[in-house]
C-alpha positions as CSV (number, residue, x, y, z in Angstrom):
1,M,-28.9,5.4,-28.4
2,G,-27.5,8.8,-29.5
3,R,-24.3,9.3,-30.8
4,V,-21.4,10.6,-28.5
5,S,-20.0,13.9,-29.9
6,R,-16.6,14.3,-31.3
7,D,-16.2,17.5,-28.6
8,A,-17.2,15.3,-25.9
9,V,-14.7,12.6,-26.3
10,D,-11.7,15.0,-27.2
11,T,-12.3,16.7,-23.9
12,A,-12.7,13.3,-21.9
13,P,-10.0,13.3,-19.1
14,T,-6.6,11.5,-20.0
15,T,-3.6,10.7,-17.9
16,D,0.2,10.4,-18.4
17,P,1.1,6.9,-19.1
18,D,3.9,7.1,-16.4
19,L,1.4,7.6,-13.9
20,L,0.1,4.5,-11.8
21,V,-2.0,6.6,-9.8
22,D,-3.6,9.8,-11.1
23,F,-6.3,11.3,-8.4
24,R,-7.6,14.9,-9.2
25,D,-9.8,16.3,-6.4
26,V,-10.9,12.8,-5.6
27,T,-13.6,12.6,-2.8
28,F,-15.2,9.6,-0.7
29,V,-18.3,10.2,1.0
30,R,-20.2,7.5,3.0
31,D,-23.7,8.0,5.0
32,G,-23.3,11.7,4.4
33,R,-19.9,11.9,6.0
34,T,-16.7,12.8,3.8
35,L,-14.1,10.1,4.8
36,V,-11.6,11.4,2.2
37,G,-10.9,14.4,0.3
38,P,-10.5,16.3,-1.6
39,V,-7.5,14.7,-2.7
40,T,-5.1,15.3,-5.8
41,W,-2.2,13.1,-5.7
42,Q,0.0,10.9,-8.2
43,V,2.4,8.0,-7.9
44,E,4.8,7.7,-10.9
45,L,6.6,4.5,-12.0
46,D,9.7,4.5,-9.8
47,E,8.2,6.1,-6.7
48,R,7.7,4.5,-3.5
49,W,4.9,6.1,-1.1
50,V,4.2,5.8,2.4
51,I,0.8,6.9,3.9
52,V,0.9,8.1,7.4
53,G,-1.8,9.5,9.8
54,P,-3.8,8.9,13.1
55,N,-6.5,6.4,13.3
56,G,-9.5,8.1,11.2
57,A,-7.6,9.8,9.0
58,G,-8.9,7.9,5.8
59,K,-5.8,6.1,4.9
60,T,-7.3,2.5,4.2
61,T,-10.0,4.3,2.3
62,L,-7.7,6.2,0.2
63,I,-5.5,3.1,-0.8
64,R,-8.9,1.1,-1.7
65,M,-9.6,3.5,-4.0
66,A,-5.8,3.2,-5.4
67,S,-6.3,-0.6,-5.1
68,A,-9.7,-0.4,-7.4
69,Q,-11.6,-1.6,-4.6
70,E,-13.8,1.3,-4.0
71,F,-15.0,4.0,-6.5
72,P,-14.8,7.7,-5.7
73,T,-17.9,9.8,-5.0
74,A,-16.5,12.6,-6.7
75,G,-13.3,13.7,-8.7
76,T,-11.4,11.8,-11.5
77,A,-9.4,8.7,-10.6
78,F,-6.9,7.1,-12.7
79,V,-5.0,3.5,-11.6
80,L,-2.6,2.1,-14.1
81,G,-3.8,4.1,-16.7
82,E,-7.3,3.1,-16.6
83,R,-10.1,5.4,-15.4
84,I,-12.1,4.1,-12.4
85,G,-15.8,4.1,-13.4
86,R,-15.1,3.5,-16.8
87,T,-13.2,-0.1,-17.0
88,D,-13.3,-3.5,-15.7
89,M,-12.2,-3.6,-12.1
90,R,-11.8,-7.1,-12.1
91,D,-8.9,-7.0,-14.8
92,L,-7.7,-3.7,-13.0
93,R,-7.2,-5.5,-9.9
94,A,-5.4,-8.3,-11.3
95,S,-2.4,-5.9,-12.1
96,I,-2.3,-4.8,-8.1
97,G,-0.5,-6.4,-5.3
98,L,-2.6,-5.7,-2.1
99,T,-1.9,-6.8,1.3
100,S,-4.6,-5.8,3.8
101,S,-6.5,-7.2,6.8
102,A,-9.5,-7.5,4.4
103,V,-7.6,-9.9,2.1
104,A,-6.4,-12.0,5.1
105,Q,-10.0,-12.5,6.5
106,R,-10.8,-14.1,2.7
107,V,-8.4,-16.9,3.5
108,P,-9.9,-20.2,4.7
109,D,-8.0,-21.5,7.7
110,G,-7.3,-24.8,6.2
111,E,-5.4,-23.4,3.1
112,K,-2.0,-24.4,2.7
113,V,0.6,-21.6,2.5
114,G,2.3,-22.9,-0.7
115,D,-1.0,-23.1,-2.2
116,L,-2.0,-19.9,-1.2
117,V,1.1,-18.0,-2.9
118,V,1.5,-20.3,-5.8
119,S,-2.2,-19.7,-6.9
120,A,-1.9,-15.8,-6.6
121,G,-0.2,-16.0,-10.6
122,Y,-3.8,-17.2,-11.6
123,A,-5.9,-14.7,-9.6
124,I,-7.6,-17.4,-7.3
125,M,-7.4,-17.7,-3.6
126,G,-5.7,-21.3,-3.1
127,R,-5.4,-24.3,-5.3
128,W,-8.2,-26.1,-6.6
129,R,-8.1,-28.7,-9.4
130,E,-5.3,-26.8,-11.5
131,E,-2.1,-27.8,-12.2
132,Y,1.0,-25.6,-11.7
133,D,4.8,-26.2,-13.3
134,E,7.8,-26.3,-11.8
135,M,8.5,-22.7,-12.6
136,D,5.6,-21.6,-10.5
137,Y,6.6,-23.4,-7.6
138,A,10.1,-22.3,-7.8
139,Q,8.8,-18.5,-7.7
140,A,6.7,-19.1,-4.8
141,L,9.5,-20.7,-2.8
142,E,11.5,-17.6,-3.9
143,V,9.2,-14.9,-2.7
144,L,8.2,-16.7,0.6
145,E,12.0,-17.3,1.3
146,Q,12.5,-13.4,0.4
147,V,9.9,-12.5,3.0
148,G,11.4,-14.7,5.5
149,A,8.7,-17.3,5.4
150,I,10.1,-20.2,3.6
151,H,9.8,-22.4,6.8
152,L,5.7,-21.7,6.5
153,M,5.2,-23.4,3.1
154,D,3.6,-26.6,4.2
155,R,1.7,-24.7,7.3
156,T,-2.1,-24.0,7.0
157,W,-3.2,-20.4,7.2
158,G,-5.3,-21.0,10.4
159,T,-2.2,-22.0,12.5
160,L,0.1,-18.8,11.6
161,S,0.5,-15.8,13.9
162,D,-0.8,-12.4,12.4
163,G,2.9,-11.6,12.0
164,E,3.2,-14.7,9.8
165,K,0.1,-14.0,7.9
166,K,1.5,-10.5,7.0
167,R,4.8,-12.0,5.6
168,V,2.6,-14.9,3.2
169,L,0.3,-11.8,2.1
170,I,3.2,-9.9,1.0
171,A,5.0,-13.0,-0.8
172,R,1.4,-13.8,-2.4
173,A,1.2,-10.2,-3.6
174,V,4.6,-10.3,-5.1
175,M,3.8,-13.0,-6.7
176,T,1.9,-11.5,-9.2
177,N,4.5,-9.6,-10.5
178,P,2.3,-6.5,-10.1
179,E,2.8,-3.2,-11.7
180,L,1.7,-1.4,-8.4
181,L,2.1,-2.9,-4.8
182,I,-0.1,-1.7,-2.1
183,M,0.4,-2.9,1.6
184,D,-1.9,-1.9,4.7
185,E,0.0,-1.8,7.8
186,P,2.5,-4.6,6.4
187,A,4.6,-4.8,9.5
188,A,1.5,-4.5,12.3
189,G,1.7,-7.5,14.5
190,M,5.1,-8.5,14.3
191,D,7.6,-9.0,17.0
192,L,10.8,-7.0,16.7
193,G,12.6,-9.4,15.2
194,G,10.2,-10.3,12.7
195,R,9.4,-6.9,11.8
196,E,13.1,-5.8,11.2
197,D,13.6,-9.1,9.1
198,L,10.7,-7.5,7.1
199,L,11.8,-4.0,6.6
200,A,15.1,-5.2,5.6
201,Y,13.4,-7.1,2.6
202,L,11.1,-3.9,1.8
203,G,14.0,-2.0,1.7
204,E,15.6,-4.0,-0.7
205,L,12.6,-4.0,-2.6
206,A,12.0,-0.2,-2.5
207,L,15.9,-0.1,-4.2
208,D,15.3,-2.5,-6.7
209,P,14.7,-0.6,-10.2
210,D,13.1,-3.5,-11.3
211,A,10.5,-3.6,-8.3
212,P,6.8,-2.2,-8.9
213,A,5.7,1.2,-7.6
214,I,4.8,1.1,-3.8
215,V,2.3,2.5,-1.7
216,M,2.5,1.5,1.9
217,I,0.3,2.6,5.0
218,T,1.7,2.6,8.3
219,H,0.9,4.4,12.0
220,H,4.7,4.4,12.9
221,L,7.5,6.0,11.3
222,E,9.6,3.4,12.4
223,E,8.0,1.1,10.3
224,I,9.0,3.0,7.2
225,P,11.6,1.0,5.2
226,P,14.7,2.8,4.1
227,G,14.4,3.6,0.5
228,F,11.0,5.2,0.4
229,T,11.0,8.1,-1.5
230,H,7.8,10.1,-0.9
231,A,5.3,10.5,2.0
232,M,1.7,11.6,2.7
233,L,0.4,12.9,5.9
234,L,-3.4,12.5,6.1
235,D,-5.5,13.7,8.9
236,E,-9.4,13.5,8.9
237,G,-9.4,12.6,5.3
238,E,-7.3,15.6,4.2
239,I,-3.8,15.9,3.2
240,V,-1.4,17.8,5.5
241,A,1.4,17.4,3.3
242,Q,2.6,15.3,0.5
243,G,6.0,15.0,-1.6
244,L,9.5,13.8,-1.0
245,I,9.7,12.0,2.1
246,E,12.4,14.3,3.8
247,D,10.2,17.6,3.1
248,V,7.0,15.9,4.6
249,L,8.0,14.0,7.5
250,T,9.4,16.7,9.7
251,A,8.2,17.5,13.1
252,E,6.2,20.4,12.4
253,N,4.1,18.4,9.9
254,V,3.8,15.4,12.0
255,S,3.0,17.2,14.8
256,K,0.1,18.9,12.8
257,A,-1.3,15.8,11.7
258,Y,-1.3,14.1,15.3
259,H,-2.4,17.2,17.1
260,Q,0.4,16.9,19.7
261,P,4.2,18.1,19.8
262,I,6.4,15.3,18.3
263,E,9.9,14.9,17.8
264,V,11.2,13.4,14.7
265,S,14.8,12.1,14.1
266,V,16.6,10.0,11.1
267,D,19.2,7.6,11.4
268,A,20.6,5.7,8.6
269,G,17.7,6.3,6.4
270,R,15.3,5.0,9.3
271,Y,12.9,7.6,10.8
272,F,11.7,7.6,14.3
273,A,9.2,9.9,16.4
274,R,8.2,10.6,20.0
275,R,6.5,13.1,21.7
276,A,8.5,16.0,22.6
277,R,9.6,16.4,26.0
278,R,8.8,19.5,28.3
279,G,10.8,22.1,28.4
280,R,12.1,21.7,24.9
281,G,10.4,24.4,23.3
282,G,7.8,22.1,21.5
283,A,8.6,19.7,18.5
284,H,11.8,20.4,16.0
285,R,13.3,18.8,13.5
286,A,16.3,16.4,14.8
């Protein structure tokens, strides 16, 4: 094998250690169709991002790359300081807390909630023959209580509602003390009370300076917890707007992403959206 020249090494792309996600002109193509890109996007240590957009906008594909589940087709992607395609993806995934429907589908129906959460710290799905100490169980109980799921500790996965499963998966993701927490529609399938309880917890997490960087997908502005700092609007795989949340989630930008006039309002740090009424002169920022 020939030697790599010093010039080749010196010009290899690098990233800032404070960036947990560093995407540069990243594109993802499947079956000849561009699902995402080109996207340039950076997530810093203390940022909490929400990604919003209509169905088919590319949100899930984007976070699959950010969670080291997919390789980009083109562009340069760093996650937790490691370049995707040049590092062991299994090691990288161990430092990322992920909740998604794909994770939920991997859990056996007979798995006990307590075992599912406590085993997360060992990067396995459920308990086998390994032993856990009291600190492991204490932490599992703590995170289940934080997400309002302590009463589910002894239940099996197959008996849970969709909303209950969402809470348990968030507890499992937080159990690992991740550097980066990625959540795909964490409030989907919950009733009003359950959603508000979860958003209260996520709001507290977002305001905790010791919490990991957070990236969350949602279809609904009402499901964005207070304390989130940044937002990205996607449409057909392209960025409509990104940056500080108050600059991105405007009526103009949201209307552009959803291709209809949308009114946006903010109350006590919570965002709300609805189709603009006729005769109001189009969408505007409330």
